[in-house]
C-alpha positions in Angstrom: 68.0 35.0 36.6 70.8 35.8 38.8 74.5 34.6 38.2 73.5 33.3 34.7 76.5 32.1 32.6 76.6 32.8 29.0 77.8 30.4 26.2 77.9 30.9 22.5 77.7 28.3 19.9 77.1 28.2 16.0 74.1 26.3 14.2 75.0 22.6 13.5 77.6 22.7 16.3 77.8 20.0 19.0 78.2 20.6 22.6 79.5 17.9 25.0 79.3 17.5 28.7 82.4 19.0 30.2 83.2 21.0 27.1 84.3 24.6 27.9 83.4 27.5 25.5 84.0 31.1 26.4 85.2 30.1 29.8 81.9 28.4 30.6 81.7 24.7 31.1 78.6 22.7 29.9 77.7 20.8 33.0 75.8 17.5 33.5 72.7 19.2 35.0 72.6 21.5 31.9 72.4 18.3 29.7 69.7 16.6 32.0 67.6 19.8 31.7 68.0 20.0 27.8 67.2 16.3 27.7 64.0 16.9 29.8 63.0 19.9 27.6 63.5 17.9 24.4 61.4 15.1 25.6 58.4 17.5 26.5 57.8 18.1 22.8 57.1 16.0 19.7 59.6 15.6 16.8 57.5 17.5 14.5 57.4 20.7 16.8 61.0 20.6 18.3 63.9 20.9 15.9 66.3 23.0 17.9 68.8 20.4 18.7 69.1 16.6 18.8 70.5 14.5 21.6 73.8 12.7 21.1 76.0 10.8 23.4 76.7 13.0 26.4 75.7 16.1 24.6 73.4 17.9 22.1 73.9 18.9 18.5 72.2 22.0 17.4 70.3 22.2 14.1 69.4 25.0 11.8 67.7 27.1 14.4 69.4 30.2 16.0 68.7 32.3 19.0 68.7 31.8 22.8 68.1 28.9 25.1 68.0 29.7 28.8 68.2 26.7 31.0 69.4 26.0 34.5 71.3 29.2 35.0 73.1 28.8 31.6 72.2 31.0 28.5 73.1 29.2 25.3 73.2 31.7 22.4 73.2 29.9 19.0 74.5 32.0 16.1 74.1 31.5 12.3 77.1 30.7 10.3 77.4 29.8 6.6 79.8 26.9 5.6 83.5 27.7 5.7 82.9 31.2 6.9 84.5 33.3 9.6 84.2 32.1 13.3 84.0 35.7 14.5 81.1 35.3 17.0 80.8 39.2 17.6 80.4 39.6 13.8 77.7 36.8 13.5 75.9 38.1 16.5 75.6 41.6 14.9 74.4 39.9 11.6 71.7 37.9 13.6 70.5 40.9 15.5 70.2 43.0 12.4 68.1 40.3 10.6 65.9 39.8 13.5 65.5 43.6 14.0 64.6 44.0 10.3 62.2 41.2 10.3 60.4 41.8 13.7 60.9 45.7 13.6 62.7 45.7 16.8 64.6 49.1 16.5 63.8 51.2 19.5 62.4 54.6 18.7 64.5 56.6 21.0 67.2 54.5 22.8 68.0 55.6 26.2 71.5 56.1 27.8 71.2 53.0 29.8 70.4 50.9 26.7 73.2 52.4 24.8 75.6 51.4 27.5 74.5 47.8 27.5 77.4 45.8 26.1 77.5 42.2 24.9 73.7 42.2 24.6 72.2 38.9 23.7 69.6 38.2 21.0 67.1 37.7 23.8 68.0 41.1 25.2 67.2 42.9 21.9 63.6 41.5 22.1 63.3 42.2 25.9 64.3 45.8 25.5 61.9 46.5 22.7 59.1 44.9 24.7 59.8 47.1 27.7 60.1 50.2 25.4 56.5 49.2 24.2 55.1 48.7 27.7 56.5 52.0 28.8 54.9 53.7 25.9 51.6 52.1 26.7 51.8 53.0 30.3 52.7 56.6 29.4 49.5 57.0 27.1 47.5 54.9 29.6 46.3 51.3 29.6 43.1 50.9 27.7 39.8 49.9 29.3 37.3 47.4 27.9 34.0 45.9 28.7 34.1 42.3 30.0 31.4 40.0 31.4 31.8 38.8 35.0 30.0 36.0 36.8 30.0 36.0 40.6 28.0 35.0 43.6 27.4 38.3 45.2 25.6 39.6 48.3 24.0 42.3 46.3 21.9 42.1 42.9 24.0 43.3 39.9 23.3 42.7 36.3 21.2 39.6 35.4 20.6 36.6 37.7 22.0 33.2 36.2 19.0 31.4 37.4 20.3 27.8 36.8 23.5 28.4 38.9 21.6 30.7 41.4 19.1 27.9 42.2 21.8 25.3 42.7 24.4 27.5 44.5 22.2 29.5 46.8 19.6 26.9 48.1 20.8 27.6 51.6 22.3 31.1 51.2 19.1 32.9 49.9 20.8 36.2 50.7 23.2 35.7 47.7 22.6 36.3 43.9 24.4 34.4 41.3 24.6 37.0 38.6 26.2 37.9 35.3 27.1 41.6 34.8 29.3 43.8 32.7 32.3 45.8 34.0 34.5 48.4 32.4 38.1 48.2 33.7 41.7 47.4 32.6 41.5 43.8 33.7 41.4 42.4 30.1 43.4 39.9 28.3 45.9 42.3 26.7 47.0 44.1 30.0 47.1 40.7 31.6 49.5 39.3 29.0 51.6 42.4 29.4 51.8 42.1 33.1 52.6 38.2 33.0 55.4 38.9 30.5 56.9 41.4 32.8 56.8 39.0 35.7 58.4 36.3 33.5 61.4 38.5 32.4 63.4 38.5 35.5 63.5 34.7 35.4 64.9 34.6 31.8 67.3 37.4 31.5 71.0 37.6 32.8 70.9 41.3 32.5 70.2 43.1 35.9 69.2 46.4 34.2 66.4 44.5 32.2 65.3 42.6 35.2 65.0 45.7 37.2 63.4 47.7 34.6 60.7 44.9 34.2 60.0 44.9 37.9 59.6 48.7 37.9 57.1 48.7 35.0 55.2 45.7 36.6 54.9 47.8 39.9 53.0 50.4 37.9 50.3 48.0 36.6 47.0 47.8 38.4 45.9 44.7 40.3 45.3 42.2 37.3 44.2 38.4 37.3 46.8 36.0 36.4 46.7 34.3 33.1 48.0 31.1 31.5 48.9 32.1 27.9 48.4 29.6 25.1 48.2 29.9 21.2 44.5 30.3 21.7 45.0 33.4 23.9 46.8 35.3 21.1 44.7 34.0 18.2 41.5 35.1 19.9 42.7 38.7 20.3 41.1 41.4 18.2 42.7 44.6 17.5 40.7 47.8 16.7 41.5 51.5 16.7 41.7 51.5 20.5 43.9 48.6 21.0 46.1 48.8 17.8 49.0 50.2 19.8 49.3 46.9 21.5 50.2 44.9 18.5 54.1 45.1 18.7 54.1 44.3 22.4 51.8 41.3 21.9 53.9 40.0 19.2 57.0 39.8 21.4 55.0 38.6 24.5 53.8 35.7 22.4 57.4 34.7 21.6 58.2 34.8 25.2 55.3 33.2 27.0 54.7 30.5 24.5 58.3 29.3 24.7 58.8 29.7 28.4 58.6 26.5 30.5 58.4 27.5 34.2 59.6 25.2 37.1 57.4 26.3 40.1 59.7 24.1 42.6 63.0 25.5 41.3 62.5 28.7 39.3 66.2 28.5 38.4 65.5 25.5 36.3 62.8 27.3 34.2 63.5 27.2 30.5 63.1 29.6 27.6 63.8 28.7 23.9 63.6 31.7 21.7 64.8 30.0 18.5 64.1 30.8 14.8 64.4 28.7 11.7 67.5 30.3 9.9 66.1 29.3 6.5 62.9 31.1 7.1 64.5 34.1 8.9 66.9 34.5 5.8 64.0 34.3 3.5 61.9 36.9 5.5 64.9 39.2 5.8 65.6 39.2 2.0 61.8 39.7 1.4 61.8 42.9 3.6 65.1 44.2 2.1 63.7 43.6 -1.5 60.5 45.5 -0.7 62.6 48.4 0.4 64.8 48.3 -2.7 62.1 47.6 -5.3 60.0 50.6 -4.6 58.4 50.8 -8.1 57.5 47.1 -8.1 55.3 44.7 -6.1 57.2 42.2 -4.2 55.2 39.2 -2.8 56.3 36.2 -0.8 55.2 32.6 -0.9 52.7 32.9 -3.9 51.4 29.4 -4.6 50.2 27.8 -7.9 48.6 24.4 -8.5 51.3 21.9 -9.5 49.9 18.3 -9.5 46.6 17.1 -8.1 46.4 19.0 -4.7 50.0 19.9 -4.6 51.3 23.5 -5.1 54.6 25.1 -5.7 55.6 28.2 -3.8 58.6 30.2 -4.6 60.1 32.2 -1.9 59.6 35.6 -3.5 58.2 36.8 -6.8 58.7 40.4 -8.1 55.9 41.8 -10.2 55.6 45.1 -12.2 54.3 48.2 -10.5 50.8 47.1 -10.8 51.3 43.7 -9.4 49.9 41.9 -12.5 53.0 40.6 -14.5 55.7 38.7 -12.8 59.3 39.6 -13.8 61.5 37.8 -11.4 61.3 34.8 -9.2 63.7 34.5 -6.3 64.6 31.5 -4.3 66.6 32.2 -1.1 69.2 29.7 0.1 71.0 29.8 3.5 73.9 27.8 2.4 77.0 28.2 0.3 77.1 26.3 -3.0 80.1 23.8 -2.9 81.5 24.4 -6.3 80.1 27.9 -7.3 77.4 26.0 -9.4 73.9 25.2 -8.6 72.7 21.8 -7.8 70.7 19.7 -10.2 67.8 19.8 -7.8 68.0 23.6 -7.5 68.1 24.0 -11.2 65.1 21.8 -11.8 63.3 23.8 -9.3 64.1 27.1 -10.9 63.1 25.6 -14.4 59.6 24.9 -13.1 59.3 28.6 -11.8 60.4 29.7 -15.2 57.5 27.7 -16.8 54.8 28.4 -14.3 55.4 32.1 -13.7 56.5 32.6 -17.3 59.5 34.8 -16.5 62.8 35.0 -18.3 64.9 35.4 -15.1 65.2 33.4 -11.9 67.6 34.0 -9.1 69.2 31.7 -6.6 70.0 34.2 -3.7 72.7 33.1 -1.3 74.3 35.0 1.7 77.2 37.0 0.5 80.5 35.5 1.3 82.8 37.2 -1.2 82.0 35.0 -4.3 81.2 36.3 -7.8 77.7 35.9 -9.3 77.2 33.5 -12.0 74.5 33.0 -14.7 73.6 30.2 -17.0 70.9 29.6 -19.7 68.6 26.6 -19.9 68.9 24.7 -23.3 65.9 24.0 -25.4 64.6 20.3 -25.4 63.9 20.6 -29.1 67.2 21.8 -30.5 70.3 21.5 -28.5 71.9 24.5 -30.3 69.1 26.8 -29.6 68.4 28.4 -26.1 65.2 29.1 -24.4 66.4 32.5 -23.4 65.5 31.6 -19.8 68.5 32.5 -17.5 69.1 31.3 -13.9 71.3 33.5 -11.8 73.3 32.7 -8.9 73.7 35.9 -6.8 74.9 36.8 -3.3 72.9 39.1 -0.9 74.7 41.1 1.6 73.8 40.3 5.3 
């Protein structure tokens, strides 16, 4: 995407037509494309931003929106915290790199020289590294079935179609046969992603590298990627090395909306729910810290009728049998350094159902002091249950 302009905002921030940020103006045609993009999805699936009068208001999603030659980077930001965009971009990239395992194994000099890389660039660079590695070891071959109307007999004749297709052309054979080559779904997804990258990146190095790698691929059939394309993939010992590349390709292809008439108006929305991203980041970091314990996420228990309750994280003993601690992550800042009534009721239920003495409300670290409080017994107001809810702050 040549001459792409970059604009950076924070989550929950509004962007109006004519507004200038970082020396870049939000133009009317940008708004029209975002309005069109918003209308292509239903409300349940699309939560990146809402339409307001002459503008948009971003929600709790962060990441990158590429639309009409404009790259909008949406950064996280806790309430009343610093407006330092460089700092928050580093925080976001660190969280995404931790959750999606995006650190490159051996960064090249060209990668190290990239300055002001966007969140999208981090994903694209890791994808290119993975593709380059796969090309170096050799793209795998697989068996696949082909159906074709040929001039020579090969494989088995598909009699139903052969009789209908070749009534006149009796020299032809409508056959089904097995072939062994590189023209299978995974290589086709890689190639498709490489062809899309130049349309979604504003970085000339990334675009040129994608074109160079695409040139090294054999001739492959085109593919239209859907959810079913990726859900139908089966990884074995031979194709296990494709996992990381496929996970990034899925993010890119399923969130890319091409415009065949005006490629410049093609759109990409690589956005992440900040609440879920914070939860997954904390989960990964706790697993690294609690090496002698078992840390599990989203462990559900029956609550009422067919309803379940699922705390974000539960820490068990080393055998994974006895729960010791229940953690609920919160991507927000408490207004008065005390938990809300709703949060306290939620944590009390976790105490009862998981039979633990300690629960933790875990917030992003903004320099506040931890706070702990005990639940009172409902039978004797002077007696304590011994159940403690802690408000703690986790470093980003």
